[in-house]
C-alpha positions in Angstrom: 134.9 12.8 -15.8 137.0 12.6 -12.6 140.9 13.4 -12.9 143.2 11.3 -10.8 146.7 11.9 -9.4 149.4 9.5 -10.6 152.6 9.1 -8.7 155.7 8.5 -10.6 159.7 8.4 -10.3 161.2 11.9 -10.1 161.7 12.8 -13.9 159.8 10.2 -15.7 156.7 12.0 -15.7 156.6 12.4 -19.5 157.3 8.9 -20.3 154.8 7.7 -17.8 152.1 10.3 -19.3 153.1 8.9 -22.6 152.6 5.2 -22.0 149.5 6.0 -20.4 148.3 7.7 -23.7 149.5 4.8 -25.8 147.6 2.5 -24.0 144.6 3.8 -25.8 142.1 2.3 -23.0 138.5 3.4 -23.3 138.6 4.4 -19.3 141.6 6.7 -20.0 140.3 10.2 -21.6 143.2 12.5 -21.2 146.7 12.5 -19.9 148.6 15.8 -18.6 152.4 16.0 -17.5 152.5 19.5 -16.4 156.3 20.8 -16.1 155.4 22.9 -12.9 154.4 19.6 -11.1 157.0 17.2 -10.1 156.6 13.1 -9.9 153.0 13.6 -10.7 150.7 13.0 -14.0 147.1 13.9 -14.1 145.2 11.6 -16.0 141.2 11.9 -16.5 139.6 8.7 -16.6 136.2 7.1 -16.0 136.9 4.4 -13.6 139.6 4.8 -10.9 139.8 1.2 -10.3 140.4 -0.3 -13.6 142.7 2.6 -14.0 144.7 1.6 -11.2 145.3 -1.9 -12.7 146.5 -0.4 -15.9 149.3 1.3 -14.2 150.7 -2.3 -12.8 152.0 -2.7 -16.5 153.7 1.0 -16.6 157.3 1.5 -15.5 157.8 4.5 -13.0 154.0 4.8 -12.3 154.0 4.3 -8.6 150.1 4.5 -8.1 147.0 6.9 -8.1 146.7 8.8 -4.8 144.3 7.4 -2.7 141.4 8.8 -1.1 139.4 7.4 2.1 137.3 5.6 -0.4 139.5 4.6 -3.3 141.3 6.3 -5.8 141.1 10.1 -5.0 139.4 12.3 -7.4 140.6 15.9 -8.3 138.2 18.5 -9.5 138.8 20.1 -12.7 139.6 23.5 -11.2 142.7 22.0 -9.6 144.3 21.4 -12.8 142.9 24.0 -15.0 145.9 26.2 -14.5 148.0 24.0 -15.7 146.4 23.9 -19.3 147.0 27.6 -20.1 150.4 28.7 -20.6 152.4 31.6 -18.5 154.2 34.1 -20.3 157.6 33.8 -19.9 158.0 37.5 -18.4 155.7 36.8 -15.5 157.4 37.3 -12.2 159.6 39.4 -13.6 159.4 43.4 -12.5 161.1 46.3 -13.6 164.9 47.0 -11.5 165.3 43.1 -11.3 168.9 42.0 -11.8 168.8 39.3 -14.2 171.4 37.0 -15.5 171.2 36.1 -19.7 171.3 32.5 -20.0 170.9 32.4 -24.0 172.7 34.4 -26.6 175.3 36.6 -27.5 175.4 38.1 -23.9 175.1 34.7 -22.0 176.4 35.0 -18.7 176.4 38.8 -18.2 174.4 40.3 -15.2 171.8 43.2 -16.3 168.8 45.3 -14.6 165.5 44.9 -15.8 164.4 48.2 -17.6 161.3 47.4 -19.7 158.8 44.4 -20.0 156.6 43.8 -23.1 154.2 41.1 -21.9 152.6 41.4 -25.4 155.5 40.2 -27.2 157.2 38.4 -24.5 160.4 40.3 -24.4 162.3 42.2 -21.7 165.2 45.0 -22.5 167.7 44.8 -20.2 170.9 47.0 -19.5 174.1 45.2 -19.2 176.0 46.0 -15.8 179.5 45.8 -17.0 179.2 47.6 -19.9 181.3 50.8 -19.8 178.6 52.7 -22.2 175.2 51.4 -21.2 173.5 49.0 -23.8 170.2 48.5 -23.8 169.1 44.8 -25.3 165.9 43.2 -25.9 165.6 39.4 -25.4 162.8 37.1 -24.9 161.6 36.0 -21.5 162.9 32.6 -21.5 166.9 34.1 -22.5 166.9 35.3 -18.2 166.7 34.1 -15.0 165.9 36.3 -12.3 169.1 36.7 -10.0 168.0 39.4 -7.3 164.0 41.1 -7.2 163.3 44.7 -5.9 160.2 43.3 -4.9 161.1 41.1 -2.0 
């Protein structure tokens, strides 16, 4: 089944995806609006020309990406990585300088001491504490400020 890329207005990807899903057209099999992909929605559909006409009725949908012979088809391999969730600790390494963005230490800077990928947790040591305090937080509660790998 071919997959088509639909251009949308910025920050309206979810709205367009929801409206496409609500259409319940036999031509549309699946719709995905990945967070990592800005201004695009991926749609699995049987026929690109019929699908393009459906988009005219949907606000914030700007159209289907066109190829040389009509709506461009994307292979499944191009969207497959959007379907499996990535752990929150991915891209974080021991020694990185991070900022806590949630929890009781919100706004504090810290250095990553240990990463537990299985539990999606990071143990950090607060910078400005007089006594080094190891704190374990979820991976989505920190933001990397400086990485030693760069």
